[in-house]
N, C-alpha and C positions, 0 to 999 in steps of 0.2 A: 479304372477304379470301380470297386463294387458299390452299388447303390444300397442303402440300408433296407429298402423295401425288398429288393431281390434277395438279400441275405435272409431277411425275416421269412419270406415265402419259402425259400429253400430249406430253412431249418424246420419249418412246419411240415414240409413234404417229408423230410427225413424222420421227424418225430412220428408222424402218422404211419409211415412205412415200418418203423421199428415196432410201433404198437401192434401192428398186424403180423409181425414176424416175417415180413416180406423182404426179399433181397432186392438190391438195385436191378439185378438181372430180371427178376420176376416182374417188377414194376415196368421196366423197359419193354418187356414182351407184351404186357397188357396194353401199353400205350403205343407200341409199334415203332420204337426207336432203339438205339443202342444204349447199353448201360452207362457208357462214358458220358452220354448226354445227361442222364439222371445225376451222375456225379457232379457235373457242371452246374446243374440247377440247384442241387442241394448245397453247394458251397456259395451260391450267389454269383458265380463266375459268368454264367449265361442267364439272361432274362428269359422267363417263361412267357410265351405268347398266350393270349386269352384262350385260343382253341386248345392249345396243349395243356393249359391249366385245367380246362374243362375235362379233358381226357384223363388227366392225373387224378382229379377229384373223383371222377367216376370209378377209376381203378381202385382208389383208396376208400371208396364209399363214404365220402364226406361232401358237404356243399362247398362250392368255390369260396364262399365267405370264410370258411375254416382257416384258409391260408393267411388271411388278413387279421385274424383275431389277435389282439394285443398290440396292434400298430399304434393305438392312441398312447400307450405307455412309451413307445419309442419316440413318438413326436413330442411328447411332453418332457423329454430328456431323462427318462428313467435310466438308472445306472446298470440295470441288468443287461446281460448279453443279448444281442439281437436274436429274435426268434423265440425268446422266452416270455411266456405270458405270465403276468402277475399271479401268484398263487398256484402255478402249474408245477407241482412236485414231480410230475413225470418228465419234465425237461431234463432231469438228471438221469443219465444213462443207467447208473446203478439202480435207481428206484424203478426205472422202466423194466430192467432185467428181473428185478425182484417180483414185480407184478406179473410178468410173463411166466416166470417160474411158478409162482403161486397158483396161477390158473392151469398149470400143467399137472398139478397134484389132483388125484381123485377127489371127488366132491366131499365124501365123508371125512377124509383126512384133512382136507382143506378147511372144513368147518371147525374141526378141532384145533388146527393151527391158528385159525382166526381168533377163536376164544382164548387160546393161550396168549397170543399177542395182545389182545385187549386187556387181559389180566395184568400182564407184565407192564403195559403202558400206564395202567392205573396206579401201579406200585411206584413207578419211577417219579 
């Protein structure tokens, strides 16, 4: 049976990896393990040891504490899915893909798109 903390940590690993546009294979290579092990960590199937979490945090350029952010909501019985931090819009895969696509646009066009979105959201 999966422990809620392991599921939460795994989702935070996946979330950060997606944010960076990194594949499971790339993360596994940085950490020195096989990508299947990353899959097991991300689903909460396998528990991440402290030293491995340290290596993953280094590869993903975040402090180890990042993986535990939002745990207080889980402990208090919050109804959101495990691994989702309150107010974290980027927990939604579509929103995350939108942000990554947005930053792939050249800066001058991106600025114009941002202004358009701001105007449209004010109208709505």
